[in-house]
N, C-alpha and C positions, 0 to 999 in steps of 0.2 A: 471127776476133776472140771474145775471150773463150771460150765455149764453142761457138760458131757457125763453120762453115765458109763463106766469103764468096769469091767469085768477081770478079776483076778484069780489066778487056779490057787487053792489053798494048800496044795501040795509041794509047793516050792520051799525055798530056805526058811527057818523057823522065823526070821524077822518080818516074812510078809504079813503074818496075821497082825503084828504089832503095826505096821504100814497101813494096812487096810482098815483097822480102827482109827489110826489119826486121819486117814484120808476121809473116811466118813462123817468124822466128827470137825471137818474141815480145819484140820489143825498141822496139815501137812506141806509146808512150803509154800504157804497162800500166794505169798508176793511174787514166786516164781512162776506160779501158774498162771496168775493174772499177767503178769509180763510177756509170758508167751502167747497168751489167748489175744492179747491186745495187738501183737507185733508179728505174729506168723499167720501169713496168709495163704488162701488156696494157689496152689500150684507152684509153692516155694520147695526149698529144700532145707531139710533140717539134719543135723549131726548131733548124735546122741555118744559122747566118749564116756564110757562107764556108764553101759545101758541099765547095768543090774537084771531085774526081772521086766524092765519094760514100761513104767510108769510114764516118763517123757516120750519113749518113741511111740508109745500106742496112742497118746494124747496128741503129739504132733502128727502122726498118721491120719487121724481122724480131722486135724483143723487143715491140713494141705491137700486133703482129698485125694481123689484118684488121678490127678493132673500133677500132683506134687509126690516128692520122695523123702523118706527118712533113712539114713545110713546109721545102725545100731551097732557100736562096738563094744564087744563084752567077752574078754579071755577067758573069765571063771565059767568052766563048763556047766556047773550046775546050774548058776543064774542064767547062761544062756539058753538053757534046755526050758527054764521056766519061761524066759521070754519070747522065744519061738512058740510054745504053749499058749501063753496070755495073746499074743497076735492072732492065733488061729480063734482061741475063744471070742476075741473082739472081732472076728471077718476083717482084720487088717491085712491086706496084701500089697501094700506100699511101703514096707519096712524091708529092708535088707539087713540081714543080721550077719555081723563078721566076727569071727573068733580071733581076728588080729588085735594085739594091744596098740594104741596109739603110742607112739614115743617119740624119741628125737632122731630115730634112723631106723633103719631095719636089720639093724646087728643083734636084736633079739633082747629078751629080757627074761627075769625070774619073776615067777608070781608065787608069793607066799601068803600064809595066812596067820599074822602075828594077832595075839591077843592084847588088846588095849585095856589095863584095869581103870582106866578114865571112863569106859563106857560099859554098860551093862549089855550083855548079848542080844538080850531081846531087843535092845534098843538100835543096834547098829544095823544100817540098812546094807552094809556090806564089810567084811573082814578080810578081803585081799588086798594085797599091795604089791605095787611093781617095783623092782630094782633093776639098774641098767649094770651092776655090779657083777662080774661075770663069776665071780667067788661066792655069790650070795646063795643059800640054801632056799630050795624050792623048785618049783616045776619051771622047766625051761620052755618058754612060749616064744612064737614069732611077733614081730613088731613091725611097724610102719609109720612113717612120720605123716601127720596130716597133710602137708603141702605135696609129697610124692604120691599118697593115694588119690588127690583129687586132681591132681598133675596129669596121672596115668588117664583117668576116665574123662577129663575134659569138664568138670562140674566146679563153678564156685558157689558154695552153700549160702544161704541166707541167715541161719542162725546156727550156732554151734555151744552146745552144754557141755561142760568139762566137770567131771566128778570122779578123781582117779587116786583119791586117798593119798596124797603127797608126793605125787608124781607129775604134779600139774606143770612145774617150769620145764621138764622135759617135753611135754605135748606141747606146749607155747613156742619152745625153742624150736621143735621139728615144723611148727605151724605157723612161722613169720608172716609169709606171703599172705596165707588167708586171714591170719588174726590182725595184721597190720592194716587190712582192708576196711576202710571204715564203713562200709555198707553192709558189711557181716556183723551181726549182734552175737556177742561173746557172753555166756553166763559162766561164771567159775565158781564152783563151791568151795568155801573157805571155813568149813567146820572143823578143820584140824589146827592145831598149833603148828605142824610141820610146814603147813601152806603158809600161814602168815609168815612165818621165820625165814623161809627159804625162797618164797616165790614173789609173793605180791609186796614188792616194796617199790620206791619211787625210781630207783635205778633201773629194776626190772622192766617195769611198764615204759620207763622212757626210752627204751631200746626198741620198743614197738610203735612208739609216737601216739600211746593212747594213754587215758587215766581212767581209774575205776570209780564207779559210782555203787556205793553200797544199796543193794537191793534189800536186803534185810540182814538180820544178825549173821547169817551163814552164807551169803551169796553176794557176789561181784558182777555189776555188768562193765564191761570195759568200753568205753565211749572215746572218741576223736581226742588226742590230746592238745 
């Protein structure tokens, strides 16, 4: 990724092989990689909300170095095991992996695995989705808001990447204090129609006094409004 060579275990979710081919061919989220590489500095704090198997967590861990820190949140147990394995494979020890899902509060959520007919399974880097509906079917998991987590440990991150398959509005609602801070760079994945319809609109961003800059077809960076 970028100018760094990273290694990923082949025994993770089946989508990992597709991801590795795309990454090797420099076809995977190039503008996001460049943005992080240009703006994340040694000693800083990076937050990976929806870390999957860890490409951005490991990349950021290399960039911030031993004096920096990465907080990786991944509630999907299979993806999280691969994330931890990949950190070890790359000798990255500054990534703190959490099973908590980032949401609007600590009230809990449901993790489900709906299949989207718009996406071929091999091309989906994640198939899990979160719902705060108490009646939704799926695995009940613990949650915490972005603001509460970092208030508890007394840390203000420098960069936050959010990729949570349609749960972005809840993540941002629970992270208003951090996300409205203009010194914090925010990257939001926008590959799903759900996000475009529910979250990233003018009223939603106006609440945070931030505006969105399109980084590429599938990603927004939030800037000061």
